N, C-alpha and C positions, 0 to 999 in steps of 0.2 A: 495664608499658609506659612508655616515656619520652614524656611529653607536651610536652617542650620548653617548660616554663612560662616559662623565662627568655628564650626566643627572641622575635623580633618577631611571629611568627605560630605558633600551634599547628597541627600536622598530625595528622590521624587517618586510618586506612585506610578506614573504612566509616561509614555512617549509624549503625549499631548502636554503634560505638565513640564517635561523637559524642554520642549520647544518654547514654552511660555516663560521660562526662567528670565529674570531681568538681567540687564547688562552687567550688573554688579556681580552676578554669579559666574560670568563668563571670564574665568581667570585662565590665561594661557597655560595649557598643560594640566589644568585643574580637572579632577575627576568627579563624576557624578554617578551615583548608583541609581539605576532605573529599576524600580521594583516590579514592573510588569509592562506589557505592551498596551493592552486595553484597560487593565486594572491590576492593581498590586496583587502579587501572588500568582499571576498566570505565568506561562512558560516563557514569556518574552523578556524576562529580566536580563539586564546586561550592564556592563560598566562602560561609560563613555568619558571622553575628555574633550576639552575645548581647544580647537585648532584655529587660531585667528587668521592664519594665512590661507586656509583651505577655501577653495572656490567650487569644489565638486558639487554638482547638483544633488539635492536631497533625493535619496533613493528609498526612503522609507524603512531602512533597516540598519545599514552600517554608517550612513551619513544623514544627519538631520540639520536642517537650516532653522534658525530661530524664527518664531512666528512673526516677529516685527521686522524681518528682513535684514539687510545689511550684510557685511562681510563676516567671514568666519563660520565654522561648522562644528557641530558635535559629532565626533567620530567614535566608533566602538573601539575600545581597548581590548586587544585579543592577542593570542599566541599563534595566530596563523590558522585557527579553526573557525570557520563561519557556520552559522546556524540559521535555518529558515525561521525559527521562532523569533529571531531578532526583528523580522519583518512582519510579525503578527500572524504567521501561518501556524495554526494549531489544528487544522483539519483540512479537508479537501473542498470546502465551500468556495474559497476564493482562489483564482489562478495564481500560481507562484512563479510565473515566468520572469517577471521583473526582478524578483529576489534572486533567482538563479543567475540571470545575466549579471546582476550587480556583483555577486560573489565570485563567479568564475572570472570576470574581467578585472577583478582586484588582484594585482600581483602579490599583495601581502597575504592573501589567503591561499593556503596550500591544501586545505581539507575542508569539505562542506558536509555538514551533518543534518539529517532530518530527524525530528522528534515526534512526527505525526504523519498521518496520511496526507498526501498532496495531490493537487490537480494542476495539469499544464495544458495550455491550448496553443502553444507555438512550437515550431520545430527549430531547434537551436543549433547553430554551427559555431564552433570554437576552434581557434588555432593555439590554444593555451597548452603549455607543458607543465609538468610537475604539479598536478592537482588531483585530488582524490575526492570522489563524490560517494558518500556513504548514506544510504537512505534508511539504515537502521532496521531493515525488514518491514518497514511500513508500506502501505499500498500507494501506488502512483496511478492516477486516473487520467484519461485523455479525452473525455467527452467534450465535444465542441472544439476539437483541435482544428486548426487551419488546414486547408486542403494542401496536399503534397503535389509537386510536379508529376507529370505522367511518367510512369515506369521508372521511378527513382527509388531504389532500395536504400539509398543513403539519406533519405528524408526522414531520419529518425528523430525521436525526442531529443537525443543528444548525439550530435555528429562532431567528432574531433577530426579535423582535417589539416594536414600540413600544407606547406606552400611550395609550389613548383616555381623554380627560378627560371631566368632566361638563359642560363648557361647550358649550352648543348654542343655536342659534337658527334660525328659519325665516322666510322672507319670500316673499310672493306678488308676482310682477312686475306692476307697473302699466304698464310699457312693455316692448317687446321688448329682450332682451339680444342684441346684434348678434354675428354671427360675427366672429371676429378681434378682439374687444374683451377686454381683460384687466381692465377695471374692473367689479366686480361689486357690485350693491346688497346691503346687509346690513341687518338689523334694528337693530343697535346697534354703531356703529363703535368705541365705547369698549372693547369686548371684544377688539379686534384690536390687535396690535402688530407692527411690522415685524420680520421674522425668524421669527414664529410659523408653525406649520403647521396646516392645517385640512383635514378631509375635506369636500369640496364636492360635492353631488349634487342633481340635479333629480328631480322626481317622475316616475313611470313613465308610459309610453304604454300601448299595448294588450298588449304582450308582458310576460311575467312578470319579465323582467330588462331591459326595453327603456328605457334611459335614455341620452340624448345626452350627459349630463355626469355623471361620477363619477370624481373624481381627488383625490389628496393634493396640496395647493397651498401654497406659501409666500407669506406676506404680504410684499410689497415696499414698500408705501406705504399709509397710511391717509389717504384724501382727506377733504375737508371738505364733501362734498355727499351724505353717506350711502352712500358707496361705498368699496370697498377694492380696491387694485390687487394682483393676484396675479402670480406668475411663469408665467402661462399665458395664451395667446391662445385664447379660446373657439372650438371647432371647429364648433359647430352653433348656429344661431340659435334662441333660445327665445322664444316669443311671450308677450305679456301674458297674465296669468292662470296661468302655470306657477309652480310652487313650487320654490325652491332652499333646501336645508337645509345648515347648517354645524355641524361638530363639531370641536372643537379636539383635536389629537393631538400627542403628544411622541414623535417618531420616533426609532428607532435611527439613528445617523449614523456612517458610516465604519467599519462592521464588515465586514471583507473576509476571504474564504477563498481560499487559494492552494494549488496544487501537491499534488493528492491523487489517488491511484489507488484508486477506491472499488469495493468488491465487495459487491453487494447480497446479501441472503439472504431467502428466503421468496418465495412466489408469490401471496399473498393480500393484501387490504387490511390485515389485522391483522399478518401476519408480514413483508410486504415492507418494504424499506428504501430510502432515498434520502438523499443527503448534506446538501443545503442548502435552507432556505426563509427567505424574508423577508416580513414584513408590517409596514406602516407604517415604511418605511426609506428613507433617502436616502444617496447616495454610498457605497453598499455594493457592492463590486466582487467578482467571482469570476473566477478565471483558472486554467487548467491543471488542471482536474478531468477525469480519465479514468475513466469510470464503466462498470460491467458489471452486468448482472442486477438493474437497479433496477425498482421498481414505479411509483411516482409520478414526476413530473418531477425530473430531476437538480438543477435550480435552479428553485425555485418562488417566484414573486414576486406580491405583491398590494399595491396602494397603495405603490408605490416610485417613486423619482425620481432622476435624475442618476446613472446606474450604467453599468458596463461588464461585459459577460460575454465572455470571450475565451479562445481556445485550449482549449476544452472539448470532450470527446468522449463519446459514448454508444454502446455496442456491445451488442446483443442484450438489451434489457430483457425481463423475464419476462412482461409483459402489455402488449398494444397495442390490444386490442379494446374494453375498458371505457374510456369517456370519461375523459380526464384522465391516462391511464396511458401510459407509454412515451415521454415527451417528454424532450428535452434541457432546454428551458427554456419555462416557461409564465409569461406576464406579464399580469396582470389589473389594470386601472385604473392603468397605469404611464405615466410620462412620461420623456422624454429618455434612453431606454435605447439602448445600443450593444451589438450582438452581432456578434462578428467572429471569423474564423479558427476556426470550430467545425465538428465532424463528427459525423454519426450513421450507424450501420449497423443496419438492420432495426428502426428505431424507428417510433413513430407519427408524431410531429412533431419536427422540429429546433427550430423557433421558432413560438410561438403568441402573438399579441397579442390580448387581449380588452379592449375598452373603453380602449385605449391610444392614445397620440399622440406625434408627433415622435420616432419611433424609427428606428434605422438598423441594417441588417443587411448585413454585407459579408464576402465570401470564406468563406461557409459552404457545406458540401457534404454531401449525403446519398445513400447507396445503400440498396437495399432500402426505397425511399421511397414505396411505392405507396399508403400511407395519407395521404400529404401531408406533405412536409418543411416547408413554410412556409405558415402558415394565420393567418387571423383569424376570430374568431367572428361578427363582424358587429354588435357592440354599439357601433356608431358610432365605430369607429376612424377616425383621420384623420392625414394628413401623415406617412406611413410611406415609407421609402426602402430599396430592396434593390439591392445592386450586386455583381456578380461572384459570384453564387451558383449552385448546381445542385441540382435536386430538384423534385418536383411541388409546384405552388402552388395554393392554394384559399383565396379571400378571401370573407368574409361569408357562409359557407355552412353555418352551424350551426343555422339555422331561425329561425322568427318569434319565438321566446321572447326572442331577443337584439335583434331589430330588422332583421336581415339587411342592415345598412347600413354603408358605409364610403366615404371620399372622399379624393381626392388621394393615391393610392398610386402610387409611381414604382418601376418595375423596370427595371434596366439590366443588360446583359451577363449574361443568365441562360440556362441550359439545363435542360430537364427533359422529362418524358414527357407532362405534361398541365398545362394552365393553366386554372383554373376561377375565373371572376369574373362569374357570370351572375345574381347576385342584385342588390341595390340598391347596386352599386359605382359611384360617381360620379367622373368626372375621373381615370380610370385612365390612366397613361402607361407605355407599354412601348417600350423601345429595345434593339435587338439581343437579343431574346428568341427562343429557338428550342426547339421541342417536337418530340420524336421518337417514333416508334412503338415499342412495347415488347411483344413477344410473350410468351405463357406466363404472364401475370399476371392477377389479377382486374381487370375493366374494361379488358382489353386492347383491346377494340374502340373505346374512347374515347381511347386514348393517341395522341400526335401531334396533339393538338387544342387549339385555343383555344376556350373558352366565355366569351363576353363580354357585358356589359350595355351596350347602345347609349345611354349617358348620359354623353357627353363623353369617350369612350374615344379615345385617340390611340396609334397604333403607328408605329414607324419601324424599318426594317431587321430585321424579324422573319420567321421561317420556321416552317412547320408541315408535317409529313409526312403528315397525314391529313385535317385539317379546320380551318376557322375558322367559328364559329357565333355569331350575334348574337341576343340576346333584348333585350327592353326591359321592365323592371319598375319603373323610376323615371324621372323627368323633372326633375331638379334642376339640371343643368349649363347653363352659358352657352357651353360650348365645343362646336365641331362634332365629330362622329365621323369621324375621318380615319385611314386606313392609308397609309403612304408607304414605297416601296422595299421591299415585303414580297413573299415568295414562299410561296404556299399550294398544297400538293397536296391535292386534294379527293377524298373517298371517294364512289364511285358512289351516286347516288340520295339523298344526304344533303342536309338543309337548311342553307343558309348564314345565313338569318335566319328567325325565327319570326313567326307572324301578328301578334303584338302590337307589332312594331317600327314605330313611327310616325315616329321621327327619321330624318333624312337620313344615309345612309352614303356616305362619299366614299373612293375609292381612287385613289392617285396612283402611277404607275410600279410597279404591282404585277403579279405573275405568278400565274395560276391554272392549275394543271396537273391532268390527270386528270378533266376535266369530263365528266360523263355522267349526264344526267337529274337534275341538281341544281336547287335551288329557293331563291329569295328570296321567302319568303311574307309578309314585312312590307309594309305599304302605304306606308312612308316612301320618300322619293326615293332614287334610286341614281345615283351619279356615278362614272364611270371616266375617268381622264385618263392617256393613254399607258400603258395596261395591256395585258397579254397574256393571252388566254384560249386554252387548249390542250385540245381534246377528246382522248379516248383513242384514237379511230380514226375512220374515215369512217362507222362505225355508231353513234357516240355520239349520245345524245339531247341535245336542246337544253336550255338553261337556262331555267327557268320563273320568271317575275317577276310578282308581284302589286303591285308598287310603282306609285305614281301617276305617277312620272316616272323615265324611264331615259335617262341621257346617257352616250354612249361617244365620247370625243373623243381622236383619236390612238390609238396602240396597234394591236392585231391580235386577230382571232378566227380560229382554225384548227380546222376540223372540229367546229364547235359553232355555236350560234346562240342567239337570244332568242325566247322565246314569252311574250307579255304576256297575262295572264289576269285575270279578276275584273271585277266591275261598276264603273261609274263612269268619269269622264273620265281619260284617260291621255295622257302625252306621251312620245314616243320621238325621241331625237336621236342621230344618228351623224354625226360631222364630224371636221374637223381632221386629215385625212390618215390616218384609220384604214384598216385593211386587213382585209377579210373574205375568207377563203380556204377552199377545200375543199368539203365537204358534211357531211351528218349523217343520222341515222336518219329525221328528219322531212322531209328534203329541202327545207328552207327556212332562210334566215338570220334573217329578221325576220318574226315572225308576231304578229298580234293575233287572239287566239282569242275567239270569241263567248262571252260569259258566260251564266249562267242568268238573271240579272236584267237591270236596265237597264245597257246598255253605256256610254252617254254618248259623247261625242266623243273619238276618239283623234287626237291631234295628232302628225303626223310631220314632223320637220325633218331632212332628209338632205342634207348639203352637203359637198363637197370630200373625198370618201373613195373608196376602190376596193373593189369587191365582185367576187370572181372565183370562180365556181362550177366545180367539177371535173367536172361532168356536166350534161347538158341538162335533167335532172329537178329540179334544185335551184332553188328560187325565191329571188330576191334579196329580194323583199318579197311577203308573202302576207297579204292583207286578207280578213277574214271578217266579214260582217255590217256594218250601218251603226253609227255614222257616222264617216267618217274625213276629217280635214283634212290633206291630204297635200301636202307641198312637197319636191321633190327637184331640186337643181341642182348642177352641177359635180361630179357623181359619175361614175366610170367603172365601168360594169357589163360583166362579161365572162363569156360562156357562161351557161348556165342559162336562167331564164325569169322573167317577171313573172306574179303572180296577183292582179289587181286588178279584180274583177268590177264590173258596173254597180251592184249594190245596195250596194256598199261606200260609195257617196257619197250615198245617200239621207238624208233628214232633216237637210238643211243642210250636208252635207259638200261638200268640194271637192278638186280635184286640179290641181296645177301641177307638171308634170314637164318641165323645161326646161334647156337648156344642158348636157346630159349626153352622155356617150359610151357607146354600146351596141354591144359587139363580140360578134357571134354570140349575141344574146339573143333568145329566143322571146317574141313579144308576143301569143300566142294568147288570153290572158285579160287583156284591157285594156278599159276602159269606152269607150262611144261618146263621141265628142267632143260637147260641148255647153257651154252657159253654166255656168261653174264647174268644167268638166273640160277640161283642156288638156294633151295629151301628145304629139300627133302631130308638131308642128313644133318647130323650133329645137333638135333633138337630132341628134347624129351617129350614124347607124345604119350599122354596118359588118358585112358578112357575108363570111367568108373560106372557109366550108366546113369549117372545122376542128372543128365540133361537130355 
């Protein structure tokens, strides 16, 4: 063979030929062009040089020992980019695990590229920073992969994990740690340096994992008053007496994975596979992973900060019923994460935040999403934003173990089959969110519904095809509960609010369709401004209200009505140009039903609206039992009747019915005029014979 020893560069056809080069060709620093790995012209070509002092073992790709032994090695000459082809990997026939380890563990390599499909049979853990793995969109297979430990979602093909140090300290708060404060008291400020990272967490509440604070934070400033400033504004107030612990961590930084078509193998915890996991990591990004048949989350994160997950897909994971399986991405105790342009088909969750904050999810979409595309566990998540996504949403719904709490979640321009936020979700903001009925799936009867906690919830321009339902399991917010410009179709007989709702519910310019025997069971005030209520037909049952105060100003009611029930004082207001039309199954628009206990006084304020009954049997107002404080003026009553018996005004009640227009209205059940009861004079009574 002609080695061209006199030429400026030696050329050899294969790696085997390189290793066989005689000692005369091993010139310190001298370069050799290898024309292929197995044969000249294959994809394994590379430039190597002779390093006489190198003792690194031959790894088959970046380091080659001469065939005759001895000191010195051939090393690949590169610009920081490593390639699997250097190791002779041109397809998925031979496992590429050793090549992966060799390149990731080489500090001179900062980027690794695949030029073909690959197969891996080991689960790799790295502590390496500043490395990028780009699989070029080629397939990655995991048939024959070694078993994983039991119940370990971090046993991914690629796990990047930082290092927990032994530096720890704990402090008991002598004064509250305020919400939105980034200055944290510590036991010894000398242990902290700007730029360091620490795991910061508070002690538990009643739940086994119920902590308001558990994050990986970066020190930005050491203050001179026993406090440290971190890169995080505290999301939940911690009272005096609570404990905060600190443990220093050395995170992986800037380890990113790109462009992989991942094929999982195995259907159990031991045999199943998934591509990427991070723990104690910052600025570690993932993009363009297209995953199939995975077990645990495609991208698993815990204690991560400042990252982007984008353009990733999951199709048909092998398991979705076991908790933690079948996710696209799970993020536990994470900060400043962005998830965008991602898709799932038939997965458990597309995006899960647990104990995380300041996250942003955009343009992500799920089909086959009946287990919940977008979820939080309820471990005190806060300040999360979702824009332009589609799929079922469920917030803080994983049970009391986690605390069932979240706050300041904003969802905009979203569509899905069901929206669940009925645990301790505070200050939820929904804009242009639309839920649609979905037949033929589990929980089909609940689709098309909003389930919401009345604790600062605000809705704008939202629609529901089947239901909106309010509960109240927390009372933390300073905001009112308001729905504006929304449209709700209501399923017959269903509750719109549950008994425990004490907060006021306000609806502005909202439409309610399909009303028939529905109920607001909460005692909190109800306010409707310029709203439209539409019963299903003239046989629709009325709306039943247990609220202490009901106000209907402007808007309209058609073929429906209001029945106020329950003990205690009540207030009923209809005003502002409202229109009540038609009839209903109860044959009354406004009813105060006698309760089983003490009724208290019912205050009626009826002003400036029109009430038009479609038949003579329908009562405009029906008072049952004492005691009523009734004032009606400036109202146009047309057709129908009044039902205001004498005993309705006993016990200190009164009636002032004045300056109204009554067109063909029956007055058969009206009280006798007396002190405190006036209705005969100063009204315009017109009879045309039309009723």
